[in-house]
Each structure stands twice: as structure tokens, then as C-alpha cells.
Steps between C-alpha positions, in 0.01 A plus 500: 500500500845365412758721332490268199123551472547876533753487217303272268144616563537874559844654451593344166170561317443850641860612443523327163844352566647239265573133555869555572424759768241269654763226508752730672246602764411133546864417567512761778183357655652152474807617693275659764324163529838329541594746775175419681581129497248414231215708641310688230549877553171689531399862452354527848795355689818528295488854361560607859799731558684261732441189287625680190806631686590148616466362149715775346766453769510129410533581131787739572678224692451236232500687169643815344389851590357538149281192538373617839424845354304338215296297751440811707376698199258226395360439848464875553303526175268217606457644851423850372251356249328304778499797740329724243217248494475467876643148508789585734665794672729734308843337463793619705813343354869565552699647213761277337777689326679315222868598457591607149762259367761550231338358182649178369448386142657203325821594325472394138732198535298386801180524302654299217594231752140504620371434148745213451394351835141478372613205288523290816128524576320168462140415413229705334290805582160492328641278226815710449847372598582681825844600372345683204223653713743661746745612234215669310347677800839626621590628155163674471539650848844633410414649162171660608561586867149378581389372842429132558124566517499649151721222365270227629200678344660532153283342228609347170279747312729776627829347386652625174844431351614853590304575818260392772204684650425475870133573558391730782282231656804288587727783612551669835246781534314379190526852353645456153624254238869519417677412174852365540737424210694173525806375305498184285668292774216578740231421243673171417512407870128575530380333182657160579264482800191545279196294603126518444457666838391863523785616723862502389634425848219286636575363847315194631647469850491687829563868430789518748680201344620715210733686740625170640582376150678825412697473824615156395618643168688776687682240709589298191647818348706561814296810587324609821164342573321743728184710483691786335626279216184403317299663220525853636879478479463437126285814484774697673748357250295637211460841665870530587642408161236708321594804710872436450444508123326838522138381502226623733455219754189663649319456169623142460391407852170685473559682828304810596800660669877512436544451875364147465719430197817603685443204732546271199835630374803294601794741562741240358325546164370858520771735635393726786455871427789577733783259572673642808845343435506669160437853630628524859861616557741220587624497858789255477 
């Protein structure tokens, strides 16, 4: 049995995971296939401890620690699922520790440049001018703090002049709907993209291409174009400025723990609890 068959025929239906999660797992399997030189990875042969260790070592050499850790977590989940059903031996996989980085949001002038740079996008996305599509989704991301998965699942029925509703089915964890107020400028940016389609931000291309297009907008704005400067950086922007204004960023982000939320707060925007130069005695 191939890993893709395990995912599609057993793991996904029995675990009840959503389409986006299936797609993410599929991307990891695709990279494993690439590592094997095009050979389809199988449960019997490629959930072996040594094979997995070689693949993860390759990912650590070629991609970020965070990406390798994500691949490790997904393959471990598949291997454990298969082992419980007697399809392979219990997985023995190395631990990958991801360093905790200083959070980086867009400063507000940078984000404004990003919105202006959307005007340079050419063509259409599902019948909507690409420049309007990207300006609308970035504005909505900023004002609501929602993840890209929830944004792409937003339906026209849930858009009002004063607010939008993100349904649980399209959100991470699928636990609860959320109601997010929006200002007139955000509603205006959304409504000019109105079509007869069900989804507000319908996307008719390869799922990964949306990050490529956003990267191009970042470059046009004179901003970094790396994996840390995509939609999640907008989310950190919302959290940081909301916290700086006295709001509760944990509630806005929908996090279960303040520890998670702290990883979203840019210290350039949200002052640290203790600033050593302000309190330590001077020595010169």
C-alpha cells in the first residue's frame, strides 16, 4: 500500500480530516516521493526508521527546520496510524526541535505599501481582477486576524456591511464560528469583488500558487519575500497592533493558550514587560 493510498483510503476518512489537511499531508508525501527519485513511498518499505531518518535529514538540509518538523509530525501520525492496524512496525523517529524566533509583523507603513503593491497584479482570479482580489483578502486578513484557511472558506452569505462570519467548518480545528467586525473600507474592498460564486475568495489555481503571487506583491512593495512573510505575517500584524492598543490578542487569534499568542507579538509594536536598558544601572 502506498502512503497516498493510506492517506486517501484509510487515514482521512477514519480521522475525519478536512480537505486542506489532506492537501498538506499530500504535499509531504510528494516531497518524500521526490527524495526517493520518483519512487512511490509505501507503508511496508518507507515507514522504516532508517528511510524516514534519511528523508528528514534531506529536508533539514534543503528546507527550514519548521518545514522538516511539519513533515516529521505528519509522517509520524501516518506511521502510528498504520502500526496500530498492523500495517507496519511502530515508528521510531528522531525529534526535530524548532527554535523559537522573535515574532515579526508588518509595521503599519509596510502593510500599506503591500496594499498599494496589489494594484500591480495582472489578470483575473475567478472572474475578479487580481489586484482587487488580493487587496480584499489582505484587508480582510488584517481587520479580522483570521488564518488563510478561514479566509478562503468565507462565503458571501456571511458577509455583512459591518462584519463577517467565519464558519467552523472552514477554520482550523473546526470548533466554532467566529464573528468579526470590519470597517467600511474593508467591506468596500470585499464588495467590489462580488460575483455569483459561493466563496468570496474563490481560488481556481494550484493551492500553493497563492503564496507565490503574494510573494510577488511583497517584492513589488520592496518587502521581504520569504516563508515568514506571507499570510501569517499579516495575522501577527493584527495581533501585535491589537495588543498594543490594549486589546486581548489571544481572543482575536482564537488561541487556546497565551503562550501561543506571545509568539505572535512583535516587540517593535508591543513593548516587552521588562526593557533592561530602562531599569539596569548605567555603567559608563
